[in-house]
VEXTI-54117 format. One record per atom (N, C-alpha, C, CB): residue in one letter; x, y, z; atom name. Coordinates in steps of 0.001 Angstrom, whole numbers, plus 500000, padded with zeros to 6 digits. Glycine has a CB too. Layout:
<pts>
[pt A [X Y Z] CA]
...
</pts>
This chain:
<pts>
[pt X [222615 443386 253121] N]
[pt X [223230 443720 254390] CA]
[pt X [224335 444753 254159] C]
[pt X [223791 442452 255080] CB]
[pt X [224330 445815 254955] N]
[pt X [225376 446837 254877] CA]
[pt X [226683 446271 255420] C]
[pt X [224966 448114 255663] CB]
[pt X [227788 446784 254915] N]
[pt X [229096 446400 255459] CA]
[pt X [229187 446887 256899] C]
[pt X [230265 446987 254598] CB]
[pt X [229909 446128 257721] N]
[pt X [230009 446462 259139] CA]
[pt X [231459 446352 259612] C]
[pt X [229099 445541 259979] CB]
[pt X [231787 447146 260628] N]
[pt X [233079 447062 261306] CA]
[pt X [232813 447061 262806] C]
[pt X [234029 448249 260895] CB]
[pt X [233811 446630 263572] N]
[pt X [233703 446609 265031] CA]
[pt X [234500 447771 265596] C]
[pt X [234206 445256 265616] CB]
[pt X [233852 448562 266418] N]
[pt X [234508 449700 267055] CA]
[pt X [234365 449588 268567] C]
[pt X [233914 451038 266547] CB]
[pt X [235236 450276 269267] N]
[pt X [235214 450295 270730] CA]
[pt X [236045 451488 271180] C]
[pt X [235763 448947 271342] CB]
[pt X [236178 451624 272489] N]
[pt X [237107 452584 273061] CA]
[pt X [238143 451798 273839] C]
[pt X [236378 453629 273971] CB]
[pt X [239405 452136 273610] N]
[pt X [240500 451465 274318] CA]
[pt X [240409 451825 275794] C]
[pt X [241897 451869 273727] CB]
[pt X [240474 450833 276648] N]
[pt X [240312 451045 278083] CA]
[pt X [241433 451902 278667] C]
[pt X [240258 449708 278802] CB]
[pt X [242645 451769 278158] N]
[pt X [243791 452469 278738] CA]
[pt X [243731 453983 278571] C]
[pt X [245054 451957 278122] CB]
[pt X [243105 454477 277483] N]
[pt X [243102 455922 277251] CA]
[pt X [241796 456469 276671] C]
[pt X [244220 456272 276334] CB]
[pt X [240820 455605 276401] N]
[pt X [239530 456054 275900] CA]
[pt X [239473 456351 274413] C]
[pt X [239131 457248 276628] CB]
[pt X [240578 456188 273708] N]
[pt X [240620 456492 272277] CA]
[pt X [239729 455520 271503] C]
[pt X [242073 456427 271750] CB]
[pt X [239009 456042 270487] N]
[pt X [238193 455205 269608] CA]
[pt X [239113 454310 268776] C]
[pt X [237283 456080 268682] CB]
[pt X [238769 453025 268707] N]
[pt X [239563 452049 267958] CA]
[pt X [238639 451139 267152] C]
[pt X [240451 451210 268915] CB]
[pt X [239220 450475 266153] N]
[pt X [238505 449551 265287] CA]
[pt X [239305 448271 265184] C]
[pt X [238258 450165 263887] CB]
[pt X [238609 447157 265051] N]
[pt X [239268 445854 264943] CA]
[pt X [239764 445669 263512] C]
[pt X [238299 444695 265349] CB]
[pt X [241049 445299 263371] N]
[pt X [241593 445071 262031] CA]
[pt X [241563 443588 261670] C]
[pt X [243029 445607 261939] CB]
[pt X [242025 443251 260488] N]
[pt X [241972 441870 259992] CA]
[pt X [242874 440931 260772] C]
[pt X [242353 441829 258533] CB]
[pt X [243833 441459 261523] N]
[pt X [244730 440631 262332] CA]
[pt X [244242 440464 263766] C]
[pt X [246117 441232 262340] CB]
[pt X [243053 440993 264054] N]
[pt X [242518 440881 265406] CA]
[pt X [243107 441889 266377] C]
[pt X [242755 439505 265925] CB]
[pt X [243764 442915 265837] N]
[pt X [244362 443970 266664] CA]
[pt X [243458 445202 266612] C]
[pt X [245816 444320 266177] CB]
[pt X [243580 446058 267590] N]
[pt X [242803 447298 267634] CA]
[pt X [243640 448418 267041] C]
[pt X [242366 447643 269091] CB]
[pt X [243072 449127 266073] N]
[pt X [243757 450205 265383] CA]
[pt X [243017 451518 265594] C]
[pt X [243885 449894 263886] CB]
[pt X [243743 452610 265598] N]
[pt X [243126 453932 265737] CA]
[pt X [242606 454459 264407] C]
[pt X [244124 454918 266324] CB]
[pt X [242855 453732 263330] N]
[pt X [242440 454180 261988] CA]
[pt X [241278 453355 261449] C]
[pt X [243619 454101 261015] CB]
[pt X [240149 454002 261247] N]
[pt X [238988 453334 260657] CA]
[pt X [239363 452671 259333] C]
[pt X [237838 454339 260444] CB]
[pt X [240205 453322 258552] N]
[pt X [240546 452799 257231] CA]
[pt X [241289 451466 257297] C]
[pt X [241385 453807 256483] CB]
[pt X [241824 451111 258453] N]
[pt X [242523 449836 258630] CA]
[pt X [241611 448746 259199] C]
[pt X [243723 450027 259544] CB]
[pt X [240361 449071 259431] N]
[pt X [239422 448126 260054] CA]
[pt X [239079 446972 259114] C]
[pt X [238138 448852 260473] CB]
[pt X [238818 445816 259716] N]
[pt X [238311 444664 258973] CA]
[pt X [236839 444921 258666] C]
[pt X [238501 443326 259781] CB]
[pt X [236445 444739 257419] N]
[pt X [235059 444965 257011] CA]
[pt X [234348 443623 256901] C]
[pt X [234990 445740 255661] CB]
[pt X [233288 443460 257687] N]
[pt X [232473 442237 257668] CA]
[pt X [231373 442421 256636] C]
[pt X [231867 441921 259086] CB]
[pt X [231344 441505 255665] N]
[pt X [230383 441639 254568] CA]
[pt X [229335 440531 254543] C]
[pt X [231114 441657 253256] CB]
[pt X [229369 439638 255533] N]
[pt X [228351 438583 255621] CA]
[pt X [228150 438216 257085] C]
[pt X [228764 437324 254784] CB]
[pt X [227057 437518 257356] N]
[pt X [226640 437236 258738] CA]
[pt X [227715 436497 259539] C]
[pt X [225359 436415 258733] CB]
[pt X [228426 435569 258920] N]
[pt X [229455 434814 259637] CA]
[pt X [230603 435726 260069] C]
[pt X [229990 433671 258760] CB]
[pt X [230968 436663 259209] N]
[pt X [232042 437607 259556] CA]
[pt X [231599 438536 260681] C]
[pt X [232461 438433 258321] CB]
[pt X [230342 438959 260652] N]
[pt X [229814 439806 261726] CA]
[pt X [229849 439042 263048] C]
[pt X [228363 440271 261403] CB]
[pt X [229436 437782 263030] N]
[pt X [229463 436958 264245] CA]
[pt X [230890 436823 264771] C]
[pt X [228864 435563 263968] CB]
[pt X [231849 436667 263875] N]
[pt X [233254 436514 264294] CA]
[pt X [233785 437784 264947] C]
[pt X [234132 436147 263092] CB]
[pt X [233467 438952 264382] N]
[pt X [233986 440175 265004] CA]
[pt X [233241 440495 266304] C]
[pt X [233873 441359 264028] CB]
[pt X [231960 440136 266382] N]
[pt X [231246 440295 267648] CA]
[pt X [231897 439459 268743] C]
[pt X [229770 439902 267488] CB]
[pt X [232273 438226 268400] N]
[pt X [232933 437342 269361] CA]
[pt X [234278 437927 269794] C]
[pt X [233132 435937 268754] CB]
[pt X [235038 438454 268842] N]
[pt X [236326 439087 269169] CA]
[pt X [236117 440273 270104] C]
[pt X [237052 439546 267882] CB]
[pt X [235062 441035 269872] N]
[pt X [234756 442174 270731] CA]
[pt X [234391 441758 272142] C]
[pt X [233634 442976 270140] CB]
[pt X [233586 440695 272267] N]
[pt X [233226 440182 273605] CA]
[pt X [234473 439742 274372] C]
[pt X [232233 438993 273484] CB]
[pt X [235382 439057 273675] N]
[pt X [236609 438586 274334] CA]
[pt X [237494 439757 274767] C]
[pt X [237397 437654 273393] CB]
[pt X [237624 440769 273899] N]
[pt X [238446 441933 274247] CA]
[pt X [237834 442704 275414] C]
[pt X [238608 442860 273029] CB]
[pt X [236509 442802 275450] N]
[pt X [235823 443458 276562] CA]
[pt X [236051 442680 277854] C]
[pt X [234311 443587 276272] CB]
[pt X [235893 441360 277796] N]
[pt X [236075 440509 278984] CA]
[pt X [237513 440557 279498] C]
[pt X [235688 439059 278663] CB]
[pt X [238458 440823 278585] N]
[pt X [239878 440903 278967] CA]
[pt X [240288 442316 279377] C]
[pt X [240758 440432 277814] CB]
[pt X [239324 443229 279461] N]
[pt X [239585 444619 279852] CA]
[pt X [240541 445341 278908] C]
[pt X [240145 444657 281250] CB]
[pt X [240412 445055 277619] N]
[pt X [241208 445750 276605] CA]
[pt X [240421 446955 276085] C]
[pt X [241583 444787 275432] CB]
[pt X [239117 446758 275863] N]
[pt X [238254 447808 275320] CA]
[pt X [236928 447834 276066] C]
[pt X [238016 447596 273809] CB]
[pt X [236175 448916 275843] N]
[pt X [234815 449012 276363] CA]
[pt X [233948 449674 275305] C]
[pt X [234771 449810 277707] CB]
[pt X [232654 449716 275524] N]
[pt X [231694 450289 274579] CA]
[pt X [231884 449685 273177] C]
[pt X [231847 451829 274527] CB]
[pt X [231852 448377 273112] N]
[pt X [232070 447638 271861] CA]
[pt X [230787 447648 271033] C]
[pt X [232524 446174 272149] CB]
[pt X [230904 448041 269758] N]
[pt X [229731 448135 268890] CA]
[pt X [230059 447742 267458] C]
[pt X [229164 449545 268920] CB]
[pt X [229105 447086 266827] N]
[pt X [229152 446853 265387] CA]
[pt X [228510 448080 264743] C]
[pt X [228409 445502 264971] CB]
[pt X [229186 448686 263779] N]
[pt X [228609 449841 263094] CA]
[pt X [228579 449590 261591] C]
[pt X [229410 451126 263412] CB]
[pt X [227639 450240 260933] N]
[pt X [227519 450123 259483] CA]
[pt X [228391 451171 258810] C]
[pt X [226047 450273 259038] CB]
[pt X [229056 450747 257739] N]
[pt X [229915 451633 256963] CA]
[pt X [229599 451474 255483] C]
[pt X [231411 451339 257238] CB]
[pt X [230007 452464 254718] N]
[pt X [229940 452381 253269] CA]
[pt X [231316 452752 252728] C]
[pt X [228817 453316 252686] CB]
[pt X [231605 452315 251522] N]
[pt X [232839 452737 250880] CA]
[pt X [232478 453872 249944] C]
[pt X [233541 451555 250117] CB]
[pt X [233131 454999 250154] N]
[pt X [232828 456197 249375] CA]
[pt X [234143 456848 248980] C]
[pt X [231925 457192 250178] CB]
[pt X [234375 456955 247682] N]
[pt X [235634 457547 247217] CA]
[pt X [236844 456742 247644] C]
[pt X [235766 458959 247731] CB]
[pt X [236680 455418 247782] N]
[pt X [237783 454557 248188] CA]
[pt X [238059 454547 249681] C]
[pt X [239005 454968 247480] CB]
[pt X [237224 455217 250474] N]
[pt X [237410 455272 251924] CA]
[pt X [236190 454709 252634] C]
[pt X [237677 456716 252387] CB]
[pt X [236435 454089 253783] N]
[pt X [235326 453653 254627] CA]
[pt X [234728 454873 255299] C]
[pt X [235790 452605 255683] CB]
[pt X [233403 454922 255341] N]
[pt X [232703 456047 255957] CA]
[pt X [231526 455501 256750] C]
[pt X [232225 457080 254883] CB]
[pt X [231505 455728 258059] N]
[pt X [230364 455283 258861] CA]
[pt X [229075 455945 258380] C]
[pt X [230597 455594 260351] CB]
[pt X [227970 455211 258469] N]
[pt X [226685 455760 258047] CA]
[pt X [226137 456773 259051] C]
[pt X [225681 454638 257847] CB]
[pt X [226414 456560 260331] N]
[pt X [225902 457462 261372] CA]
[pt X [226884 458598 261643] C]
[pt X [225626 456684 262673] CB]
[pt X [226351 459801 261832] N]
[pt X [227171 460974 262116] CA]
[pt X [228038 460766 263354] C]
[pt X [226286 462201 262299] CB]
[pt X [227466 460206 264406] N]
[pt X [228229 459978 265644] CA]
[pt X [229505 459190 265361] C]
[pt X [227366 459230 266681] CB]
[pt X [229389 458169 264535] N]
[pt X [230547 457319 264243] CA]
[pt X [231539 458015 263324] C]
[pt X [230095 456008 263614] CB]
[pt X [231063 458892 262438] N]
[pt X [231997 459670 261606] CA]
[pt X [232819 460600 262492] C]
[pt X [231230 460489 260521] CB]
[pt X [232174 461212 263483] N]
[pt X [232901 462091 264402] CA]
[pt X [233909 461285 265208] C]
[pt X [231925 462828 265346] CB]
[pt X [233533 460099 265691] N]
[pt X [234468 459256 266443] CA]
[pt X [235661 458862 265577] C]
[pt X [233755 457996 266966] CB]
[pt X [235410 458605 264291] N]
[pt X [236465 458164 263384] CA]
[pt X [237421 459294 263023] C]
[pt X [235857 457587 262123] CB]
[pt X [236897 460483 262875] N]
[pt X [237694 461593 262354] CA]
[pt X [238201 462529 263437] C]
[pt X [236888 462375 261366] CB]
[pt X [237557 462523 264589] N]
[pt X [237974 463412 265659] CA]
[pt X [236909 464454 265942] C]
[pt X [239290 464087 265309] CB]
[pt X [237143 465310 266911] N]
[pt X [236144 466302 267299] CA]
[pt X [235869 467279 266157] C]
[pt X [236607 467063 268545] CB]
[pt X [234728 467943 266235] N]
[pt X [234351 468890 265187] CA]
[pt X [234965 470272 265407] C]
[pt X [232839 469008 265116] CB]
[pt X [235613 470471 266551] N]
[pt X [236313 471724 266820] CA]
[pt X [237672 471386 267423] C]
[pt X [235483 472651 267776] CB]
[pt X [238629 472292 267265] N]
[pt X [239921 472119 267939] CA]
[pt X [239698 472397 269419] C]
[pt X [241035 473073 267334] CB]
[pt X [240149 471494 270275] N]
[pt X [239872 471678 271696] CA]
[pt X [241087 471559 272596] C]
[pt X [238863 470696 272129] CB]
[pt X [242206 471084 272085] N]
[pt X [243390 470946 272925] CA]
[pt X [244629 471008 272039] C]
[pt X [243352 469617 273739] CB]
[pt X [245714 471527 272587] N]
[pt X [246968 471581 271835] CA]
[pt X [247336 470205 271329] C]
[pt X [248100 472148 272699] CB]
[pt X [247719 470141 270071] N]
[pt X [248147 468872 269502] CA]
[pt X [247022 468040 268922] C]
[pt X [248846 468082 270533] CB]
[pt X [245774 468479 269080] N]
[pt X [244624 467759 268548] CA]
[pt X [243940 468631 267513] C]
[pt X [243635 467360 269677] CB]
[pt X [243886 468129 266304] N]
[pt X [243180 468851 265258] CA]
[pt X [241703 468594 265366] C]
[pt X [243688 468456 263877] CB]
[pt X [240990 468897 264302] N]
[pt X [239566 468625 264296] CA]
[pt X [239189 467935 263000] C]
[pt X [238758 469919 264481] CB]
[pt X [237989 467413 262973] N]
[pt X [237519 466566 261874] CA]
[pt X [237443 467331 260557] C]
[pt X [236154 465984 262210] CB]
[pt X [237694 466603 259489] N]
[pt X [237534 467125 258139] CA]
[pt X [236032 467317 257894] C]
[pt X [238178 466159 257066] CB]
[pt X [235585 468545 257653] N]
[pt X [234142 468796 257474] CA]
[pt X [233530 467985 256321] C]
[pt X [233907 470282 257225] CB]
[pt X [234292 467710 255281] N]
[pt X [233754 466923 254156] CA]
[pt X [233469 465482 254580] C]
[pt X [234742 466936 252968] CB]
[pt X [234301 464916 255461] N]
[pt X [234088 463549 255939] CA]
[pt X [232878 463491 256859] C]
[pt X [235338 463026 256670] CB]
[pt X [232694 464517 257675] N]
[pt X [231612 464554 258657] CA]
[pt X [230274 464860 257993] C]
[pt X [231911 465594 259738] CB]
[pt X [230279 465610 256895] N]
[pt X [229031 466051 256247] CA]
[pt X [228070 464911 255983] C]
[pt X [229340 466749 254945] CB]
[pt X [226795 465185 256194] N]
[pt X [225748 464166 256008] CA]
[pt X [225488 463864 254561] C]
[pt X [224466 464605 256654] CB]
</pts>
């Protein structure tokens, strides 16, 4: 089984967030709790359902990650872009994703 983390978008501002080990939502993938067995996956799914029902987050998903170079890296390109930011600079104050992190 691949390692998994729980991701969502914060309802208040739409920012991509990940569930950490304290049950809080963080904007940093690297701070996410990594589920490495079925029971842990079930626990984070339950936490996601509760946060969705409480209108804290939306678009709650379990995603697969790998550890590469000491960093968590989503397996899917879409999730790497969500984790790192847009692939182009689009607004003042917002940078863009590191091409090495996004690379397939």
